[in-house]
N, C-alpha and C positions, 0 to 999 in steps of 0.2 A: 645051643645048635649047633647043627652036624656035620659044620664044618669045620676044619682049625684056617682058614681064612676066607676075612672079609672082603668084597673087592667095594668101597666108599663107590661107586660109583653109579647112574641107572641108565652105561652110555649100552647101550646094543653097540660097537663098533669094540668099544675093549670085553665084554661078554663073549666077543666073537673072539675075539686074541685068546682068553685063555681059555676059553673048551679045547679052538682045535687045538691048543696044548696038552691038551688032557692035562686040565689040570683040576682040578675039586676045589668047586668054593662056591659063596653062595654072593647075590650086592644085597647095600642097601643104599639109599639116596640120602647123601649129607642136603642137615640141612642147614647149609653153608649159603650169606648172598656174599657169589662172589665182584661184584661190581662192591660194593659197600666196602667190603678187600682190597677190590682192588684200586677206587681212589682214591684209602688213604693211602695205600705203602709208593702210587705217586707222587701222591705231595709225601715223604717222607721220603725224595729222588733214587726210586727202588728202581733197577733196571730189570729191564724183561726175567735172562732167568729168577732169579729172587720171587719177582711175583709170581712164576708159575710151581718157584719145590713152596712158596707161601700155603699157599689155596690147593698143592694135591695135601700137604703135612694139615692142615686145616680140616680136609676134607676130613683124613683121616683120623683125626683127635678128637671130630667131630662126633663118627660112627663112635667110637670108640668110649666116651664117651657114653654116649644115647643105652651101648649095651650092661652095664652094668656091673655087678662080678661072676655074670652066666657065660658075660666075660674072655676071663682070665685067663685064659689060655689061648684066646685068637687072637690068629695078627688081622688089623685093617688093609688095607693098602685102598691108599687117596691117590690120584696121577690128578695135570693139568697139563693145560699147552695155552700156549699163549703165542703169538703174529704179529713180527714187528712187518713193519713198507716202508722204508724212508723213513727212517726212524721211529710211525707211528705206533703205538699198538691196538691191533683191531679185534672186538670180542665177535661173539658167534649173529649173527643177522636175523637178525628178527623175523622176516619176511622172504623172499624172491626179491622181490623191491629191493629191499636192499644188497639182497647179496647178489645181484646185478650192481648195484653201481660198487658194491666191495671189487671183483674179477675183471671188474676195471682199471678198477686203479690194480687193482695187480698187475692191469698185464704190458708187456713187456717190464717185464720186472725185475727186479730177483728178490725173496721172501725172506724171512728165517721161521722156522718153525723149533717154538721150545719147550720138549715134553720129562714132564717135571714127575715123580711117585718119590710115595711117602709108607715106609710101614709103618706102625703103632701098636704094642704091646699095651693095656693097663700105661693109655694115656699117657703113656712114652715113647717119644721115635725110639726107631732102632733102625733107619739108611734112613739116607736120601739122595736121592739121584738126578741132573736129568739132563736131555741130551739134544741134541741139535743139529736140525736138518738145513742148507737150504737149497732151494725152488730158483727154476727160474720161469714167467708163462711168457710163452711166445706171445706173440703178435696177433692172441687170434684176429678174425672178422666178429658183424654185431653179427652175423645169422647162423654161424655159431655160434655160437651166445645165446641168441634164441631161445634155439633148440636142445642143446643141454641147456637149459635153464627148465623148457620141456618137458626133457627126456627121464632128467635126477628127477627134477619135483623139488616137496617139501626130503627126501634124503641132506640135501645135502645140508638144509641150514639145521644138524647138529657137532659139524663139521666148519671151524674157527677163521677155516682156509675157505669157506664152499666150495669142498668139493670129496668126493671121494678118489682116491686115488690108488683102490684097486682096482675100478668099476672106468665110467667114464671119462673120467678126471686126468688119469694116467693123458687123457691129449688135449689138456694144456699144456704141457710143459715140452721143453730145448733141451734144459737138461738139468737135469738134480744131484745133488749132494747130499748122499743120508744113507740113515735107516730103513726099511718102508714099517717096520710097527714103531717107529721115533717119529715117522711121518703121521700114524694111522694116531694118536698118538699112546704110549705103550710101552715102550723097548722094552723090548718082550728078551734078548736077551743076558741084559744084566740084572732085569729083575730074575730068570732062572736061575741065575748066582747067587741073588739077595736071598730067594726061597728055598733052595737044597741048601747050605748055610746054611738054615733053619726051620730045616725039617721035612717042611711044606711037599717039597718036589725029592727025588731018592740020588744020591748021587753017582 
C-alpha cells in the first residue's frame, strides 16, 4: 500500500469527507456482518454508543487482519453510525419503501445519531471515539415526503437516517444539536487530532 491510512469503509460520504480535508488515504471495504454483530451486542444488553464503537472497531480490525504483514505500518480507520429514536435502534433502509416508513417514524420526533471511529494498527486498537448529535424532525407533509423520496432516490439508502444532511435532507429538520461531520458519520475534528498525533497529517 502507498498510503499510511486505510479507510475500512465503502461509504462515499466518508471518502468525500476525508478527501475534502486533503487527507491521503485508500479505502478497503471490510467483511463484517453488521447485523450479526449488532444482534449479539443487543442480546448482551449493549447500548447504542457501545454498538457503534464495537462495529467501528470490528471493521478496522477486519481490514487490518486482511492486510497481513504488508500493513504493519499502516493505520486502519473504522467507522460506524447508529440511530436511536424513542429507544429503538434503526438500521439502514433496504429500499425506498422502507425509507419512507422510517422517515414517517421520525416525523415530529427527536432522534439521536451516534458516530463512532476506531484506529487500528497491526491488529491493535490505538484509539476509539464516539460522538452524538440530536436532531428534531419537523412535522413534514406526505407531499413533501413523496417529493423527497422521488428527488433523492437511492442516494438516501446509504444513510441510517434516510437523509443527506448536506443536501435536500436539511429541509427535514426544525432543530439540530451537533456537528455536521458527526451527522454524516465521521466526526472529523477529533479524527484529525488523532491522526496528527500519529503523523498522518502535519502538526
